[in-house]
Each structure stands twice: as C-alpha cells, then as structure tokens.
N, C-alpha and C positions, 0 to 999 in steps of 0.2 A: 902146685900145679892144678890141683883140684880147685883151689880158690880162683885161679884164673879162668878155668873152664866155667865155674859157677858165675863169675863176673861177666864172662863173654856170653854165656847163656842168658843172663839177666839183661845184658845190653841188647842181645838179639830180640829178647822178648819186648823190651821197651821200644825198639825200632819197629817191630811188628805192630805193637799197639798204636804207635804214632802213625804208621802207614794206614792202619785200619781207621783211625780217627780222621786222617786226611781224606781217605776214600769216602767216609761218611759225610764229611764236609762237602765233598764234591757231589755226592749223591743228593744231599739235602739242597744244595744250590741248584742242581738240575731239577729236583722236585719243585723247588720254589719257582723255577723258570717255567716248568710245565703247569704249575698251579697258576702262575701269572697268565699263561696262555689260555688256561681253562677259564680264568676269570674274565679275560678279554673276550673269549668266545661266548661265555654266558652273558656278558654285558651286551655284546652285539646281538645275541639272540633275544635278549630281553627288549632291546630297543626295537628290533624287528617286529616282535609280538606287540609292543605298544603301538607301533606305527600301523600294523594291521588292525588292531582294535579300534584305533582312532578312525581309520578308513571305513571300517564296518559301521561305526557309530554315525559317521557323516552320511553313509549310504542309507542307514535306517532313518535318520532325520529327514533326508530328502524324500524317501518313500512315504513317510508319514505325511509330510507336507503335500506331496502329490495326491495322496489319498484324500486328505482334507479338502484340497481344491476340487477334486473330482466329486466328492460328496456334496460340497456347496453348489457346484455347477449343476449336478443332476437334480438337486432340490429346487434350484431356481427354474430349471427347465420343466420340472414337474408342476410347480406352481403356475407357470405361464401356460402350460398345456391345460390344466384344470380351469384357469381363468378364461381361456379362449377356446375351449373344446367345442362350445356350441356355435362358434363363429360360422362354420359352414352351413349348419342348419338355419341359423338366423338369416344368413344371406339368401338362402333358398326360400325363406318365408316372406321376404320383402315384396316380391311380386304379388303374393296373396294379399298382403296389407294394401298395396297399391290398388288392387282390384276392389277391395272392400271400400276404400275411399271413394273410388270412382262410382261404385254402386250407390253408396249413401248420398253422394253429391247429385247424381242423376235423379234419384228418387225424390229428393227435395225440390229439385227444379220442375220436374214434370208431374209429380204426385201420382205416378203410375206404380202402384204397389205390386201389380202382377209382374211387371218387368223387374222390380226389386227382388221379388221372390225367385224369379228365374235366374237373375244375376247371382244371388246368394247361393243358390243350388250349384251353379257353375263353379263358384269360388270354393264351395265345400268339396266338390269332386277334385278340383285342382289341389287343394290342401291334402286331401286323403291320398291322392296319388303320390304327392311329394313325401308324405310320411311313410307310405308303403315302400317307396324306394329306399328309405332309411332303415327299413326292417320292422316297421310297426305293423301289427295286424290285430284285428279284433278277435276276441275269443267267442266261440260258439258255446253258449251255456245252456239254453233251454232244451230240456229233454236229456241232458247229460247227468250222470250221477254227481252228487255234491262232492267237491274236492276242496278242502280248506286251503290248499296251495294256490288254487285258481279262483275260488269263490269266497265271498263274504256274505254269510247268511244274515239277513236282517229280520226275517220272520219265517215261521213255518205255517203252512196252511193244510187243511184236509183236502185230499183230492181223491176222487174215485177213478180217474183216468190214469193216474201215475202211481207207481210204487213208492214206498217210503224212501226218502233220501235222494229223490230226483228233483232237479231244478225245474220249477214250473213257470217261473216268470223272472225276467231280467229287468231290474229297476235302473241299473246303470251299467253300461257296457264296460267290460274288462278288456285290457290290451296287453299283448306280448310284444316286447322289443327283442327281436331276433329269438333267442331261446329263453329269455327271462321274463318273468311276470313284471310288467311295468305298473299295472293297476289291476287288482282283482275285481271281478264283476260282483256287484251288489245284487243279490238274488233272493227270491222266495223259494223255499224248499218244502216239498210235500212231507207231511208228518204222519 
C-alpha cells in the first residue's frame, strides 16, 4: 500500500510537472506573441522615425536652396546697384553738360569771351547748386586748426599773424559729402 501511495504521489508529481511545463509553453508562446507585437511596434516606430528624418532632410535641402538663391539674387542686386548708383547724379549733370556745349559753341561763333566767362560762371553756379542738393559742401579751412582728418598739409610756413598749427592758406578746396570727407583740403600750415 505504501508502494501504491508512492506510485500515486510520483504520478501526481509527474502530472504537476507536465502541467507546469505546459503552462511554461503557453507563457512562452504568449511572450513570443508579445515580443512579436513589440517587434512590429518597434519596426513601425523605426519606419516613422525614418520618414520624419527624410522629411526633415528634404526641408533642410529646400531651405539651403532657398538661401543660396536669396544670396545670389542679393549679390546680383548689389552689383547692379553699384553699377548704376551714379545714374541719378549723371542724369542731373546732363543739363550742365548741355550748357557747357552751348557756351563753347556760342563763343566760337561770336568770339565774345566776356559772354563766355559769364556763361561759364552761370554753369558753375548751376553745377554747385546741383552738387549741394546731393549733400556736397566745401570745407572752410583757412584760420582753422590743422586736422589730419580734414586737411592734407603740403607745406609749413612761418607766420607772425597765426599760431602754430593753424591753416594759413588753402591750395585746393576740400569737400564733405554729407558727413564724410570726400576730399581733404590741401593746405599750408603755420609752423
């Protein structure tokens, strides 16, 4: 009887082990199902990330192309602006040129140099007015302290009536264009 109980106990143990093995098989098949679901989820996530990366890459390439086009366009506009920047001023100087032609032509015909002188003076005033409208103004140098930003000293002279470093004579007029020195004045400075 004890043997039967041992046999029964052993049979029950074998059945329990078989049930546990069967449950492990079920668990592992469920795990592989979950793993397959996780693999599918990871695969779709990877595809989504690749799609986003490709989309961002295309966006970057379009932005770079737009910037390159913008840079080329602005460079071209800058070159055209530099090439034709003086167009307005030259257009305003044409009437001055016309007046010079008329004055020279009239003086050749009549031989009246006084009229030529008067005509040239009028043209000079016309041109000075036009340049003044554009922001050109002459510098006042004589009697002013020498300033290397505005004056170019070509010689020094002894002077009893001026202190040292004062401009005593202007050899060539200097000009300002708005707030910048267009041409410094050539001057003699007291030494």
